[in-house]
PQR file of N, CA, C, O and H, with PARSE charges and radii, in Angstrom:
ATOM      1  N   UNK A   1       9.133 -10.440  -8.733 -0.4000 1.5000
ATOM      2  CA  UNK A   1      10.406 -11.152  -8.806 -0.0000 2.0000
ATOM      3  C   UNK A   1      11.586 -10.289  -8.725  0.5500 1.7000
ATOM      4  O   UNK A   1      12.594 -10.622  -8.102 -0.5500 1.4000
ATOM      5  N   UNK A   2      11.459  -9.155  -9.369 -0.4000 1.5000
ATOM      6  CA  UNK A   2      12.608  -8.254  -9.488 -0.0000 2.0000
ATOM      7  C   UNK A   2      12.833  -7.734  -8.031  0.5500 1.7000
ATOM      8  O   UNK A   2      13.974  -7.392  -7.722 -0.5500 1.4000
ATOM      9  H   UNK A   2      10.640  -8.885  -9.875  0.4000 1.0000
ATOM     10  N   UNK A   3      11.894  -7.657  -7.180 -0.4000 1.5000
ATOM     11  CA  UNK A   3      12.092  -7.195  -5.758 -0.0000 2.0000
ATOM     12  C   UNK A   3      12.927  -8.290  -5.058  0.5500 1.7000
ATOM     13  O   UNK A   3      13.817  -7.996  -4.261 -0.5500 1.4000
ATOM     14  H   UNK A   3      10.966  -7.935  -7.431  0.4000 1.0000
ATOM     15  N   UNK A   4      12.588  -9.658  -5.404 -0.4000 1.5000
ATOM     16  CA  UNK A   4      13.427 -10.738  -4.808 -0.0000 2.0000
ATOM     17  C   UNK A   4      14.849 -10.634  -5.276  0.5500 1.7000
ATOM     18  O   UNK A   4      15.762 -10.841  -4.477 -0.5500 1.4000
ATOM     19  H   UNK A   4      11.865  -9.897  -6.052  0.4000 1.0000
ATOM     20  N   UNK A   5      15.076 -10.339  -6.473 -0.4000 1.5000
ATOM     21  CA  UNK A   5      16.460 -10.231  -6.998 -0.0000 2.0000
ATOM     22  C   UNK A   5      17.128  -9.082  -6.230  0.5500 1.7000
ATOM     23  O   UNK A   5      18.237  -9.233  -5.719 -0.5500 1.4000
ATOM     24  H   UNK A   5      14.334 -10.171  -7.122  0.4000 1.0000
ATOM     25  N   UNK A   6      16.454  -7.956  -6.156 -0.4000 1.5000
ATOM     26  CA  UNK A   6      17.048  -6.787  -5.530 -0.0000 2.0000
ATOM     27  C   UNK A   6      17.296  -7.092  -4.032  0.5500 1.7000
ATOM     28  O   UNK A   6      18.357  -6.732  -3.524 -0.5500 1.4000
ATOM     29  H   UNK A   6      15.553  -7.833  -6.571  0.4000 1.0000
ATOM     30  N   UNK A   7      16.432  -7.690  -3.365 -0.4000 1.5000
ATOM     31  CA  UNK A   7      16.492  -8.140  -2.019 -0.0000 2.0000
ATOM     32  C   UNK A   7      17.825  -8.981  -1.805  0.5500 1.7000
ATOM     33  O   UNK A   7      18.541  -8.765  -0.827 -0.5500 1.4000
ATOM     34  H   UNK A   7      15.569  -7.983  -3.778  0.4000 1.0000
ATOM     35  N   UNK A   8      18.096  -9.838  -2.647 -0.4000 1.5000
ATOM     36  CA  UNK A   8      19.339 -10.710  -2.469 -0.0000 2.0000
ATOM     37  C   UNK A   8      20.597  -9.771  -2.299  0.5500 1.7000
ATOM     38  O   UNK A   8      21.513 -10.071  -1.533 -0.5500 1.4000
ATOM     39  H   UNK A   8      17.514 -10.014  -3.442  0.4000 1.0000
ATOM     40  N   UNK A   9      20.590  -8.688  -3.010 -0.4000 1.5000
ATOM     41  CA  UNK A   9      21.704  -7.823  -2.898 -0.0000 2.0000
ATOM     42  C   UNK A   9      21.675  -6.648  -1.963  0.5500 1.7000
ATOM     43  O   UNK A   9      22.578  -5.818  -1.865 -0.5500 1.4000
ATOM     44  H   UNK A   9      19.846  -8.445  -3.632  0.4000 1.0000
ATOM     45  N   UNK A  10      20.507  -6.659  -1.259 -0.4000 1.5000
ATOM     46  CA  UNK A  10      20.292  -5.508  -0.248 -0.0000 2.0000
ATOM     47  C   UNK A  10      21.371  -5.664   0.841  0.5500 1.7000
ATOM     48  O   UNK A  10      21.574  -6.740   1.404 -0.5500 1.4000
ATOM     49  H   UNK A  10      19.773  -7.333  -1.339  0.4000 1.0000
ATOM     50  N   UNK A  11      22.044  -4.550   1.104 -0.4000 1.5000
ATOM     51  CA  UNK A  11      23.163  -4.616   2.071 -0.0000 2.0000
ATOM     52  C   UNK A  11      22.953  -3.508   3.063  0.5500 1.7000
ATOM     53  O   UNK A  11      22.893  -3.781   4.262 -0.5500 1.4000
ATOM     54  H   UNK A  11      21.879  -3.676   0.647  0.4000 1.0000
ATOM     55  N   UNK A  12      22.841  -2.327   2.652 -0.4000 1.5000
ATOM     56  CA  UNK A  12      22.809  -1.147   3.558 -0.0000 2.0000
ATOM     57  C   UNK A  12      21.685  -1.170   4.660  0.5500 1.7000
ATOM     58  O   UNK A  12      21.924  -0.916   5.840 -0.5500 1.4000
ATOM     59  H   UNK A  12      22.889  -2.105   1.678  0.4000 1.0000
ATOM     60  N   UNK A  13      20.490  -1.482   4.193 -0.4000 1.5000
ATOM     61  CA  UNK A  13      19.478  -1.467   5.135 -0.0000 2.0000
ATOM     62  C   UNK A  13      19.573  -2.616   6.084  0.5500 1.7000
ATOM     63  O   UNK A  13      19.274  -2.472   7.269 -0.5500 1.4000
ATOM     64  H   UNK A  13      20.297  -1.688   3.234  0.4000 1.0000
ATOM     65  N   UNK A  14      19.987  -3.766   5.585 -0.4000 1.5000
ATOM     66  CA  UNK A  14      20.181  -4.882   6.502 -0.0000 2.0000
ATOM     67  C   UNK A  14      21.258  -4.645   7.497  0.5500 1.7000
ATOM     68  O   UNK A  14      21.068  -4.962   8.671 -0.5500 1.4000
ATOM     69  H   UNK A  14      20.230  -3.883   4.622  0.4000 1.0000
ATOM     70  N   UNK A  15      22.386  -4.105   7.107 -0.4000 1.5000
ATOM     71  CA  UNK A  15      23.462  -3.954   8.152 -0.0000 2.0000
ATOM     72  C   UNK A  15      23.038  -2.759   9.091  0.5500 1.7000
ATOM     73  O   UNK A  15      23.317  -2.830  10.288 -0.5500 1.4000
ATOM     74  H   UNK A  15      22.540  -3.847   6.153  0.4000 1.0000
ATOM     75  N   UNK A  16      22.410  -1.724   8.610 -0.4000 1.5000
ATOM     76  CA  UNK A  16      21.981  -0.495   9.416 -0.0000 2.0000
ATOM     77  C   UNK A  16      20.881  -0.892  10.309  0.5500 1.7000
ATOM     78  O   UNK A  16      21.032  -0.731  11.520 -0.5500 1.4000
ATOM     79  H   UNK A  16      22.184  -1.667   7.638  0.4000 1.0000
ATOM     80  N   UNK A  17      19.813  -1.382   9.855 -0.4000 1.5000
ATOM     81  CA  UNK A  17      18.590  -1.636  10.674 -0.0000 2.0000
ATOM     82  C   UNK A  17      18.325  -2.935  11.285  0.5500 1.7000
ATOM     83  O   UNK A  17      17.756  -3.028  12.372 -0.5500 1.4000
ATOM     84  H   UNK A  17      19.691  -1.513   8.871  0.4000 1.0000
ATOM     85  N   UNK A  18      18.736  -3.968  10.589 -0.4000 1.5000
ATOM     86  CA  UNK A  18      18.504  -5.351  11.214 -0.0000 2.0000
ATOM     87  C   UNK A  18      19.779  -5.874  12.002  0.5500 1.7000
ATOM     88  O   UNK A  18      19.694  -6.850  12.747 -0.5500 1.4000
ATOM     89  H   UNK A  18      19.198  -3.893   9.706  0.4000 1.0000
ATOM     90  N   UNK A  19      20.946  -5.192  11.809 -0.4000 1.5000
ATOM     91  CA  UNK A  19      22.116  -5.682  12.436 -0.0000 2.0000
ATOM     92  C   UNK A  19      22.641  -6.898  11.869  0.5500 1.7000
ATOM     93  O   UNK A  19      22.258  -7.304  10.772 -0.5500 1.4000
ATOM     94  H   UNK A  19      21.016  -4.398  11.204  0.4000 1.0000
ATOM     95  N   UNK A  20      23.525  -7.514  12.587 -0.4000 1.5000
ATOM     96  CA  UNK A  20      24.243  -8.728  12.153 -0.0000 2.0000
ATOM     97  C   UNK A  20      24.408  -9.659  13.379  0.5500 1.7000
ATOM     98  O   UNK A  20      25.500  -9.766  13.938 -0.5500 1.4000
ATOM     99  H   UNK A  20      23.836  -7.185  13.479  0.4000 1.0000
ATOM    100  N   UNK A  21      23.296 -10.336  13.791 -0.4000 1.5000
ATOM    101  CA  UNK A  21      23.387 -11.138  14.923 -0.0000 2.0000
ATOM    102  C   UNK A  21      23.689 -12.566  14.357  0.5500 1.7000
ATOM    103  O   UNK A  21      22.851 -13.074  13.612 -0.5500 1.4000
ATOM    104  H   UNK A  21      22.409 -10.248  13.336  0.4000 1.0000
ATOM    105  N   UNK A  22      24.822 -13.233  14.662 -0.4000 1.5000
ATOM    106  CA  UNK A  22      25.125 -14.562  14.095 -0.0000 2.0000
ATOM    107  C   UNK A  22      24.008 -15.484  14.323  0.5500 1.7000
ATOM    108  O   UNK A  22      23.481 -15.578  15.431 -0.5500 1.4000
ATOM    109  H   UNK A  22      25.502 -12.821  15.267  0.4000 1.0000
ATOM    110  N   UNK A  23      23.622 -16.186  13.276 -0.4000 1.5000
ATOM    111  CA  UNK A  23      22.618 -17.189  13.486 -0.0000 2.0000
ATOM    112  C   UNK A  23      21.217 -16.639  13.449  0.5500 1.7000
ATOM    113  O   UNK A  23      20.296 -17.447  13.325 -0.5500 1.4000
ATOM    114  H   UNK A  23      24.050 -16.110  12.376  0.4000 1.0000
ATOM    115  N   UNK A  24      20.955 -15.362  13.542 -0.4000 1.5000
ATOM    116  CA  UNK A  24      19.697 -14.757  13.558 -0.0000 2.0000
ATOM    117  C   UNK A  24      19.394 -13.935  12.350  0.5500 1.7000
ATOM    118  O   UNK A  24      18.397 -14.142  11.657 -0.5500 1.4000
ATOM    119  H   UNK A  24      21.703 -14.706  13.643  0.4000 1.0000
ATOM    120  N   UNK A  25      20.245 -13.027  12.115 -0.4000 1.5000
ATOM    121  CA  UNK A  25      19.945 -11.943  11.041 -0.0000 2.0000
ATOM    122  C   UNK A  25      21.118 -11.992   9.983  0.5500 1.7000
ATOM    123  O   UNK A  25      21.279 -11.022   9.242 -0.5500 1.4000
ATOM    124  H   UNK A  25      21.054 -12.859  12.678  0.4000 1.0000
ATOM    125  N   UNK A  26      21.919 -13.071   9.896 -0.4000 1.5000
ATOM    126  CA  UNK A  26      22.974 -13.077   8.978 -0.0000 2.0000
ATOM    127  C   UNK A  26      22.401 -13.454   7.649  0.5500 1.7000
ATOM    128  O   UNK A  26      21.717 -14.469   7.513 -0.5500 1.4000
ATOM    129  H   UNK A  26      21.788 -13.859  10.498  0.4000 1.0000
ATOM    130  N   UNK A  27      22.697 -12.588   6.612 -0.4000 1.5000
ATOM    131  CA  UNK A  27      22.320 -12.766   5.266 -0.0000 2.0000
ATOM    132  C   UNK A  27      23.452 -12.990   4.437  0.5500 1.7000
ATOM    133  O   UNK A  27      24.569 -12.753   4.896 -0.5500 1.4000
ATOM    134  H   UNK A  27      23.253 -11.764   6.722  0.4000 1.0000
ATOM    135  N   UNK A  28      23.308 -13.438   3.215 -0.4000 1.5000
ATOM    136  CA  UNK A  28      24.501 -13.645   2.322 -0.0000 2.0000
ATOM    137  C   UNK A  28      25.341 -12.405   2.035  0.5500 1.7000
ATOM    138  O   UNK A  28      26.570 -12.472   2.057 -0.5500 1.4000
ATOM    139  H   UNK A  28      22.401 -13.631   2.842  0.4000 1.0000
ATOM    140  N   UNK A  29      24.720 -11.327   1.779 -0.4000 1.5000
ATOM    141  CA  UNK A  29      25.435 -10.109   1.583 -0.0000 2.0000
ATOM    142  C   UNK A  29      26.267  -9.778   2.763  0.5500 1.7000
ATOM    143  O   UNK A  29      27.428  -9.408   2.586 -0.5500 1.4000
ATOM    144  H   UNK A  29      23.722 -11.273   1.761  0.4000 1.0000
ATOM    145  N   UNK A  30      25.760  -9.882   3.972 -0.4000 1.5000
ATOM    146  CA  UNK A  30      26.499  -9.552   5.191 -0.0000 2.0000
ATOM    147  C   UNK A  30      27.569 -10.613   5.458  0.5500 1.7000
ATOM    148  O   UNK A  30      28.628 -10.279   5.990 -0.5500 1.4000
ATOM    149  H   UNK A  30      24.817 -10.183   4.116  0.4000 1.0000
ATOM    150  N   UNK A  31      27.327 -11.885   5.106 -0.4000 1.5000
ATOM    151  CA  UNK A  31      28.285 -12.958   5.302 -0.0000 2.0000
ATOM    152  C   UNK A  31      29.519 -12.607   4.376  0.5500 1.7000
ATOM    153  O   UNK A  31      30.675 -12.706   4.787 -0.5500 1.4000
ATOM    154  H   UNK A  31      26.467 -12.156   4.675  0.4000 1.0000
ATOM    155  N   UNK A  32      29.209 -12.210   3.156 -0.4000 1.5000
ATOM    156  CA  UNK A  32      30.190 -11.884   2.084 -0.0000 2.0000
ATOM    157  C   UNK A  32      31.098 -10.697   2.578  0.5500 1.7000
ATOM    158  O   UNK A  32      32.318 -10.669   2.416 -0.5500 1.4000
ATOM    159  H   UNK A  32      28.270 -12.129   2.822  0.4000 1.0000
ATOM    160  N   UNK A  33      30.409  -9.789   3.157 -0.4000 1.5000
ATOM    161  CA  UNK A  33      31.184  -8.527   3.740 -0.0000 2.0000
ATOM    162  C   UNK A  33      32.105  -8.912   4.810  0.5500 1.7000
ATOM    163  O   UNK A  33      33.277  -8.536   4.803 -0.5500 1.4000
ATOM    164  H   UNK A  33      29.418  -9.811   3.289  0.4000 1.0000
ATOM    165  N   UNK A  34      31.575  -9.701   5.794 -0.4000 1.5000
ATOM    166  CA  UNK A  34      32.454 -10.134   6.902 -0.0000 2.0000
ATOM    167  C   UNK A  34      33.505 -11.069   6.483  0.5500 1.7000
ATOM    168  O   UNK A  34      34.593 -11.015   7.055 -0.5500 1.4000
ATOM    169  H   UNK A  34      30.623 -10.007   5.799  0.4000 1.0000
ATOM    170  N   UNK A  35      33.275 -12.012   5.445 -0.4000 1.5000
ATOM    171  CA  UNK A  35      34.273 -12.911   4.961 -0.0000 2.0000
ATOM    172  C   UNK A  35      35.429 -12.059   4.308  0.5500 1.7000
ATOM    173  O   UNK A  35      36.603 -12.409   4.430 -0.5500 1.4000
ATOM    174  H   UNK A  35      32.391 -12.055   4.980  0.4000 1.0000
ATOM    175  N   UNK A  36      35.084 -11.008   3.658 -0.4000 1.5000
ATOM    176  CA  UNK A  36      36.038 -10.289   2.864 -0.0000 2.0000
ATOM    177  C   UNK A  36      37.185  -9.782   3.797  0.5500 1.7000
ATOM    178  O   UNK A  36      38.310  -9.612   3.326 -0.5500 1.4000
ATOM    179  H   UNK A  36      34.130 -10.724   3.559  0.4000 1.0000
ATOM    180  N   UNK A  37      36.954  -9.573   4.937 -0.4000 1.5000
ATOM    181  CA  UNK A  37      38.021  -9.127   5.883 -0.0000 2.0000
ATOM    182  C   UNK A  37      38.931 -10.270   6.388  0.5500 1.7000
ATOM    183  O   UNK A  37      40.091 -10.089   6.759 -0.5500 1.4000
ATOM    184  H   UNK A  37      36.041  -9.711   5.320  0.4000 1.0000
ATOM    185  N   UNK A  38      38.295 -11.470   6.366 -0.4000 1.5000
ATOM    186  CA  UNK A  38      39.178 -12.706   7.020 -0.0000 2.0000
ATOM    187  C   UNK A  38      39.581 -13.668   5.918  0.5500 1.7000
ATOM    188  O   UNK A  38      40.703 -14.175   5.906 -0.5500 1.4000
ATOM    189  H   UNK A  38      37.353 -11.616   6.064  0.4000 1.0000
ATOM    190  N   UNK A  39      38.652 -13.921   4.977 -0.4000 1.5000
ATOM    191  CA  UNK A  39      39.006 -14.947   3.976 -0.0000 2.0000
ATOM    192  C   UNK A  39      38.348 -14.474   2.587  0.5500 1.7000
ATOM    193  O   UNK A  39      37.199 -14.806   2.299 -0.5500 1.4000
ATOM    194  H   UNK A  39      37.741 -13.508   4.987  0.4000 1.0000
ATOM    195  N   UNK A  40      39.064 -13.758   1.826 -0.4000 1.5000
ATOM    196  CA  UNK A  40      38.587 -13.217   0.541 -0.0000 2.0000
ATOM    197  C   UNK A  40      38.082 -14.306  -0.492  0.5500 1.7000
ATOM    198  O   UNK A  40      37.154 -14.064  -1.264 -0.5500 1.4000
ATOM    199  H   UNK A  40      39.998 -13.488   2.059  0.4000 1.0000
ATOM    200  N   UNK A  41      38.746 -15.518  -0.462 -0.4000 1.5000
ATOM    201  CA  UNK A  41      38.193 -16.626  -1.215 -0.0000 2.0000
ATOM    202  C   UNK A  41      36.787 -17.042  -0.919  0.5500 1.7000
ATOM    203  O   UNK A  41      35.950 -17.277  -1.791 -0.5500 1.4000
ATOM    204  H   UNK A  41      39.499 -15.715   0.165  0.4000 1.0000
ATOM    205  N   UNK A  42      36.566 -17.124   0.492 -0.4000 1.5000
ATOM    206  CA  UNK A  42      35.100 -17.294   0.832 -0.0000 2.0000
ATOM    207  C   UNK A  42      34.179 -16.250   0.332  0.5500 1.7000
ATOM    208  O   UNK A  42      33.117 -16.547  -0.214 -0.5500 1.4000
ATOM    209  H   UNK A  42      37.246 -16.933   1.200  0.4000 1.0000
ATOM    210  N   UNK A  43      34.584 -14.994   0.518 -0.4000 1.5000
ATOM    211  CA  UNK A  43      33.752 -13.929   0.015 -0.0000 2.0000
ATOM    212  C   UNK A  43      33.412 -14.015  -1.511  0.5500 1.7000
ATOM    213  O   UNK A  43      32.286 -13.779  -1.948 -0.5500 1.4000
ATOM    214  H   UNK A  43      35.447 -14.753   0.962  0.4000 1.0000
ATOM    215  N   UNK A  44      34.418 -14.354  -2.236 -0.4000 1.5000
ATOM    216  CA  UNK A  44      34.187 -14.499  -3.659 -0.0000 2.0000
ATOM    217  C   UNK A  44      33.268 -15.761  -3.928  0.5500 1.7000
ATOM    218  O   UNK A  44      32.421 -15.698  -4.819 -0.5500 1.4000
ATOM    219  H   UNK A  44      35.333 -14.546  -1.881  0.4000 1.0000
ATOM    220  N   UNK A  45      33.415 -16.828  -3.220 -0.4000 1.5000
ATOM    221  CA  UNK A  45      32.489 -17.930  -3.304 -0.0000 2.0000
ATOM    222  C   UNK A  45      31.030 -17.546  -2.958  0.5500 1.7000
ATOM    223  O   UNK A  45      30.093 -17.950  -3.646 -0.5500 1.4000
ATOM    224  H   UNK A  45      34.103 -16.880  -2.496  0.4000 1.0000
ATOM    225  N   UNK A  46      30.865 -16.761  -1.884 -0.4000 1.5000
ATOM    226  CA  UNK A  46      29.555 -16.383  -1.551 -0.0000 2.0000
ATOM    227  C   UNK A  46      28.941 -15.388  -2.627  0.5500 1.7000
ATOM    228  O   UNK A  46      27.758 -15.441  -2.963 -0.5500 1.4000
ATOM    229  H   UNK A  46      31.626 -16.432  -1.325  0.4000 1.0000
ATOM    230  N   UNK A  47      29.781 -14.551  -3.095 -0.4000 1.5000
ATOM    231  CA  UNK A  47      29.320 -13.642  -4.240 -0.0000 2.0000
ATOM    232  C   UNK A  47      28.860 -14.503  -5.483  0.5500 1.7000
ATOM    233  O   UNK A  47      27.849 -14.190  -6.112 -0.5500 1.4000
ATOM    234  H   UNK A  47      30.742 -14.508  -2.822  0.4000 1.0000
ATOM    235  N   UNK A  48      29.564 -15.501  -5.788 -0.4000 1.5000
ATOM    236  CA  UNK A  48      29.359 -16.317  -6.936 -0.0000 2.0000
ATOM    237  C   UNK A  48      27.928 -16.985  -6.722  0.5500 1.7000
ATOM    238  O   UNK A  48      27.133 -17.065  -7.658 -0.5500 1.4000
ATOM    239  H   UNK A  48      30.385 -15.755  -5.277  0.4000 1.0000
ATOM    240  N   UNK A  49      27.630 -17.470  -5.414 -0.4000 1.5000
ATOM    241  CA  UNK A  49      26.370 -18.034  -5.188 -0.0000 2.0000
ATOM    242  C   UNK A  49      25.291 -17.105  -5.390  0.5500 1.7000
ATOM    243  O   UNK A  49      24.276 -17.458  -5.989 -0.5500 1.4000
ATOM    244  H   UNK A  49      28.276 -17.405  -4.653  0.4000 1.0000
ATOM    245  N   UNK A  50      25.456 -15.781  -4.870 -0.4000 1.5000
ATOM    246  CA  UNK A  50      24.464 -14.847  -5.073 -0.0000 2.0000
ATOM    247  C   UNK A  50      24.210 -14.553  -6.497  0.5500 1.7000
ATOM    248  O   UNK A  50      23.049 -14.463  -6.895 -0.5500 1.4000
ATOM    249  H   UNK A  50      26.281 -15.494  -4.383  0.4000 1.0000
ATOM    250  N   UNK A  51      25.304 -14.383  -7.365 -0.4000 1.5000
ATOM    251  CA  UNK A  51      25.126 -14.249  -8.695 -0.0000 2.0000
ATOM    252  C   UNK A  51      24.435 -15.258  -9.427  0.5500 1.7000
ATOM    253  O   UNK A  51      23.614 -14.984 -10.303 -0.5500 1.4000
ATOM    254  H   UNK A  51      26.247 -14.457  -7.042  0.4000 1.0000
ATOM    255  N   UNK A  52      24.777 -16.542  -9.057 -0.4000 1.5000
ATOM    256  CA  UNK A  52      24.085 -17.695  -9.678 -0.0000 2.0000
ATOM    257  C   UNK A  52      22.627 -17.754  -9.313  0.5500 1.7000
ATOM    258  O   UNK A  52      21.856 -18.074 -10.218 -0.5500 1.4000
ATOM    259  H   UNK A  52      25.444 -16.765  -8.346  0.4000 1.0000
ATOM    260  N   UNK A  53      22.156 -17.503  -8.172 -0.4000 1.5000
ATOM    261  CA  UNK A  53      20.801 -17.497  -7.704 -0.0000 2.0000
ATOM    262  C   UNK A  53      20.055 -16.406  -8.466  0.5500 1.7000
ATOM    263  O   UNK A  53      18.964 -16.661  -8.975 -0.5500 1.4000
ATOM    264  H   UNK A  53      22.783 -17.243  -7.438  0.4000 1.0000
ATOM    265  N   UNK A  54      20.600 -15.220  -8.558 -0.4000 1.5000
ATOM    266  CA  UNK A  54      19.931 -14.080  -9.313 -0.0000 2.0000
ATOM    267  C   UNK A  54      19.800 -14.327 -10.755  0.5500 1.7000
ATOM    268  O   UNK A  54      18.777 -13.968 -11.339 -0.5500 1.4000
ATOM    269  H   UNK A  54      21.487 -15.013  -8.144  0.4000 1.0000
ATOM    270  N   UNK A  55      20.764 -14.917 -11.374 -0.4000 1.5000
ATOM    271  CA  UNK A  55      20.594 -15.263 -12.804 -0.0000 2.0000
ATOM    272  C   UNK A  55      19.654 -16.356 -13.018  0.5500 1.7000
ATOM    273  O   UNK A  55      18.914 -16.347 -14.002 -0.5500 1.4000
ATOM    274  H   UNK A  55      21.595 -15.208 -10.900  0.4000 1.0000
ATOM    275  N   UNK A  56      19.635 -17.353 -12.109 -0.4000 1.5000
ATOM    276  CA  UNK A  56      18.613 -18.538 -12.283 -0.0000 2.0000
ATOM    277  C   UNK A  56      17.221 -17.876 -12.137  0.5500 1.7000
ATOM    278  O   UNK A  56      16.356 -18.196 -12.952 -0.5500 1.4000
ATOM    279  H   UNK A  56      20.236 -17.360 -11.310  0.4000 1.0000
ATOM    280  N   UNK A  57      16.943 -17.005 -11.192 -0.4000 1.5000
ATOM    281  CA  UNK A  57      15.723 -16.527 -10.989 -0.0000 2.0000
ATOM    282  C   UNK A  57      15.246 -15.677 -12.214  0.5500 1.7000
ATOM    283  O   UNK A  57      14.107 -15.777 -12.668 -0.5500 1.4000
ATOM    284  H   UNK A  57      17.645 -16.746 -10.530  0.4000 1.0000
ATOM    285  N   UNK A  58      16.111 -14.911 -12.670 -0.4000 1.5000
ATOM    286  CA  UNK A  58      15.833 -14.091 -13.887 -0.0000 2.0000
ATOM    287  C   UNK A  58      15.674 -14.924 -15.177  0.5500 1.7000
ATOM    288  O   UNK A  58      14.850 -14.590 -16.029 -0.5500 1.4000
ATOM    289  H   UNK A  58      17.037 -14.829 -12.301  0.4000 1.0000
ATOM    290  N   UNK A  59      16.433 -15.964 -15.313 -0.4000 1.5000
ATOM    291  CA  UNK A  59      16.183 -16.766 -16.532 -0.0000 2.0000
ATOM    292  C   UNK A  59      15.017 -17.628 -16.400  0.5500 1.7000
ATOM    293  O   UNK A  59      14.364 -17.865 -17.417 -0.5500 1.4000
ATOM    294  H   UNK A  59      17.102 -16.235 -14.621  0.4000 1.0000
ATOM    295  N   UNK A  60      14.643 -18.166 -15.203 -0.4000 1.5000
ATOM    296  CA  UNK A  60      13.429 -18.784 -14.963 -0.0000 2.0000
ATOM    297  C   UNK A  60      12.135 -18.051 -15.230  0.5500 1.7000
ATOM    298  O   UNK A  60      11.151 -18.618 -15.705 -0.5500 1.4000
ATOM    299  H   UNK A  60      15.173 -17.973 -14.377  0.4000 1.0000
ATOM    300  N   UNK A  61      12.170 -16.733 -14.898 -0.4000 1.5000
ATOM    301  CA  UNK A  61      11.027 -15.962 -15.033 -0.0000 2.0000
ATOM    302  C   UNK A  61      10.960 -15.106 -16.280  0.5500 1.7000
ATOM    303  O   UNK A  61       9.964 -14.409 -16.478 -0.5500 1.4000
ATOM    304  H   UNK A  61      12.969 -16.272 -14.512  0.4000 1.0000
ATOM    305  N   UNK A  62      11.946 -15.125 -17.106 -0.4000 1.5000
ATOM    306  CA  UNK A  62      11.905 -14.152 -18.234 -0.0000 2.0000
ATOM    307  C   UNK A  62      10.738 -14.330 -19.143  0.5500 1.7000
ATOM    308  O   UNK A  62      10.327 -13.370 -19.794 -0.5500 1.4000
ATOM    309  H   UNK A  62      12.754 -15.691 -16.945  0.4000 1.0000
ATOM    310  N   UNK A  63      10.171 -15.527 -19.224 -0.4000 1.5000
ATOM    311  CA  UNK A  63       8.937 -15.708 -20.026 -0.0000 2.0000
ATOM    312  C   UNK A  63       7.758 -14.793 -19.542  0.5500 1.7000
ATOM    313  O   UNK A  63       6.940 -14.297 -20.318 -0.5500 1.4000
ATOM    314  H   UNK A  63      10.505 -16.307 -18.695  0.4000 1.0000
ATOM    315  N   UNK A  64       7.752 -14.628 -18.253 -0.4000 1.5000
ATOM    316  CA  UNK A  64       6.689 -13.720 -17.722 -0.0000 2.0000
ATOM    317  C   UNK A  64       6.778 -12.246 -18.228  0.5500 1.7000
ATOM    318  O   UNK A  64       5.768 -11.601 -18.508 -0.5500 1.4000
ATOM    319  H   UNK A  64       8.416 -15.031 -17.623  0.4000 1.0000
ATOM    320  N   UNK A  65       8.058 -11.747 -18.329 -0.4000 1.5000
ATOM    321  CA  UNK A  65       8.241 -10.476 -18.812 -0.0000 2.0000
ATOM    322  C   UNK A  65       8.445 -10.314 -20.264  0.5500 1.7000
ATOM    323  O   UNK A  65       8.130  -9.232 -20.760 -0.5500 1.4000
ATOM    324  H   UNK A  65       8.878 -12.271 -18.101  0.4000 1.0000
ATOM    325  N   UNK A  66       8.927 -11.243 -21.008 -0.4000 1.5000
ATOM    326  CA  UNK A  66       9.100 -11.223 -22.411 -0.0000 2.0000
ATOM    327  C   UNK A  66       8.454 -12.415 -23.091  0.5500 1.7000
ATOM    328  O   UNK A  66       9.156 -13.342 -23.497 -0.5500 1.4000
ATOM    329  H   UNK A  66       9.182 -12.122 -20.606  0.4000 1.0000
ATOM    330  N   UNK A  67       7.088 -12.417 -23.231 -0.4000 1.5000
ATOM    331  CA  UNK A  67       6.420 -13.571 -23.783 -0.0000 2.0000
ATOM    332  C   UNK A  67       6.882 -14.015 -25.153  0.5500 1.7000
ATOM    333  O   UNK A  67       6.713 -15.187 -25.489 -0.5500 1.4000
ATOM    334  H   UNK A  67       6.518 -11.664 -22.901  0.4000 1.0000
ATOM    335  N   UNK A  68       7.433 -13.179 -25.926 -0.4000 1.5000
ATOM    336  CA  UNK A  68       7.765 -13.499 -27.299 -0.0000 2.0000
ATOM    337  C   UNK A  68       9.168 -14.123 -27.431  0.5500 1.7000
ATOM    338  O   UNK A  68       9.552 -14.557 -28.517 -0.5500 1.4000
ATOM    339  H   UNK A  68       7.571 -12.227 -25.653  0.4000 1.0000
ATOM    340  N   UNK A  69       9.869 -14.163 -26.413 -0.4000 1.5000
ATOM    341  CA  UNK A  69      11.260 -14.620 -26.345 -0.0000 2.0000
ATOM    342  C   UNK A  69      11.239 -16.065 -25.903  0.5500 1.7000
ATOM    343  O   UNK A  69      10.672 -16.405 -24.865 -0.5500 1.4000
ATOM    344  H   UNK A  69       9.557 -13.811 -25.530  0.4000 1.0000
ATOM    345  N   UNK A  70      11.867 -16.917 -26.709 -0.4000 1.5000
ATOM    346  CA  UNK A  70      11.957 -18.459 -26.332 -0.0000 2.0000
ATOM    347  C   UNK A  70      13.461 -18.672 -26.073  0.5500 1.7000
ATOM    348  O   UNK A  70      14.309 -18.076 -26.738 -0.5500 1.4000
ATOM    349  H   UNK A  70      12.327 -16.641 -27.553  0.4000 1.0000
ATOM    350  N   UNK A  71      13.761 -19.515 -25.115 -0.4000 1.5000
ATOM    351  CA  UNK A  71      15.167 -19.900 -24.757 -0.0000 2.0000
ATOM    352  C   UNK A  71      15.546 -21.186 -25.225  0.5500 1.7000
ATOM    353  O   UNK A  71      16.675 -21.618 -24.996 -0.5500 1.4000
ATOM    354  H   UNK A  71      13.072 -19.999 -24.575  0.4000 1.0000
TER
END
């Protein structure tokens, strides 16, 4: 799951190797990067979505990593 959380933020490899074909290879990090140039508020909203998803995944799976911790 840590790989999934890391993949959400992966930017360099995506933009370098996969490109950014609209509707085909557009990922949220690339969408945020492109929105930053034209609409900074949209870029912030996308970044907040990425943060929320990452935190949700980490909180949901924390019992797998820390069995003694209860929330």
